[in-house]
N, C-alpha and C positions, 0 to 999 in steps of 0.2 A: 931748760929743758926741752927739747924739743919734740914732736908728734911721735916717731918711733921710740923713743925712749919712754914715752908713757905707756905704747902699746906694751913695751917690755915689762914694764913695771907691773901692769895689770894681768898679764899674761901668768905671773905667780899665782894670782888666784885662779885660771881658768883649771887648773888642776882639781882644786875642791870643787869647783862649778861640776867638771866633766863627774868627779866621783860621784856627786850628790844626784846628779843624773841618772847616771849608771845605778846607782843603789835604791832609786826609787822605780826607775825602769824594772829591773830585776824583781822589786816586793810585787810591782802591780802586774807582771806579768806572772808570777807563779798564784797570786791571789786570783786572777783573772781568768785562768787556764782553769784551775780548781775550781771556781765557783762555776765555769758554765761546763765542766764536764760531770761535775756532779749534782749541777741541775738539770743535765741530760739522764740522770738516770731516775728521776721523778720518783724521790723517796719524800713522801709526804711531810712528815715536820720539818725535813732539812731543806725541802725546796723552799716552803715557808720564811725559815729561817735566811737563806740565801734570798730571796725576793728582798726582803726588810733591809739586808745589808746592801744589795745594789740601790735602793731606793734614798737610803739615807745618807749614804756617803756619796753618793751625786749630788745630794742638794745641800751640804756643806761647805762652804767657804775653805780653801785650803787655811789663809790664812788663821782663821776662826779655829780648825782642828789643829791645827798646829799650837797654839798658843793653848787649847786644852790640854793636849798630849804634854806640852814642855812646862807649862806653867801651873796647870793644874792638876793634873793626877800627882805631882807629888805633895798633897796636901793628904792624898788617901798611900801617902809611903812608898809610890811607885815613882820612882827618878831615871829617866831616859837620857842619854848622850845626845848632844845635838843631831847626829847622823841618824840614831834610831828615829827620833822624833820626827824627823823628815820621813822616815820610810814609814813609820805610822798612820802618818798623815798624809801628804802628797805620794806615798806609794800606795795605800790603801784606797783613796778617792781613786787613782788610774785605775786600779782593780776592777773597782766598781764600773766603769766606763767600758772597760778592755773586756770586762765578762760580757756585754752587752754586744760589744764587736764579736765576741767569739760565739755568742748564742747565735746571731744571724749568719754566722760561716758555717756554725754546724747546720742548720737549715737550709743551706745550701748545696749541701752534699747529697747527691744522689741516692734516693730511698732504695734503688733497686741494686745497688751495690753492696746496701747493707743486708737488704735481704739474700743476695747470692752469700753475702759472707757466714748468714744465719744457715743456708742452706749445706754450707760446707761444713757444719757443725761448731763453729765458732759462738764462743759465749758472750755475753752483753759488754763484759770487760773486753775482753777480745777485739770485738768489733769497734768498741769505744778509741782504744789506744791504737789500733792497727789501721782502721779504715777510717776512721771519722776526724781524729784527732791531726792526722798529716794532712788530711783536705782542709780544716780548719784553718789550719796556720797560712797555707797559701792563699785560700780564700780572705782571711783577716788583716793581709799585709799591707793593705792600703789604709784600713782604720788603725792598725798599729801604728803607721809611720805617725799618722795625725796626731794618735795619743802620745806618743815619744815626743814630739815636736813641742806638746802642750805641757810636758813635763819640765823640758829645757825653759819653757816661758816663766814657769812656776818657780823655777830654780831659785832665783835672787832671794824670795822669801826665807834663806837659809841664813841669810845675813842677820834677820831677827831673833836668832837663837844662837848666835856669836860663831858658825862656820865664817872662816874668810876667803868667802869665795870674791868673785870679779866685782859685785856690786858693792861688799862692803872696803874693797881694795880701792874702789872708785871712789868712794865718799870721804875715804880719808885724805887719799891724793887728793882730791877737787877741795877740801877744806886747807890744806897746806899751800897748794900752788894757785887756787882761785882760778882754774882756766875748764871751767865747768863745760862748757861746748867740747872742747879737743877729748877730754875724759872720756865723756858720756858717747861721743863718736867711734871712739877706738873700743867702747865695750859693744856698740850695735856691730862692729866690724867682726871682735872675738865671736861673739854669739853667732853671728852668720857662718865664720868659720865651722863653728864646732856643729852647727845645723847640715853645712855642707857634708862633714866628715859622717855623721849619722847618717845622712841619705845615703851615701856612697855606700857606707857598711850593710843596710839594709837591702840596699839593690843588688849589693855580691850573695848577701844569702837566700835573698829571693830567686837569685839567678842558679843557685847550687842546689836548690830543692824545687826548682818549677817542674811542672810536667811541658817536656817538648811541644811546641806549637800551643802553648795556654800562656797568655800574658797577662799579669797582673799590673804591674807598673809600666 
């Protein structure tokens, strides 16, 4: 078995790695945007709950939360499939970090634009969705890319709950062939390729929605 055959075999698990990464990114985006926008409304009790969420989830290690969700919650009768467990652990932790990224991006929105929108008769929800949110996503692009990269780097934890992603495939292949150096080098190359693809997609999205004359990346 040569190096290229090793890469081809490991590529079978790359699909699961991409699936886990995209699912957790989607969960993180939804929860992060929701927390940032709801926090912007400054509703008393809700703001306290959102603050607790970001504080707690940014302090819990991903693997610990994954084991709590997958191995601990069944004790209470809550059984989640492996992919959903990853989304509820890595995805929600990512959402807590993205919420802070979005909060900083919202603070960068020019307050005079908000005042102008309110002067035109737009209510708070309209201002938030039509003025603040589009600019928030543009300003947050570099921070979002950083968090997406982190999700990709944490995706190997999926093998601990039985998802046959790249790392699980590599461990099985290394045990059979005893060629660990080549196998884990191949893993590094595959992860780098996925990262470059992710970077290219985000840059394409950023160019699509960028303001002329204003470059973020």
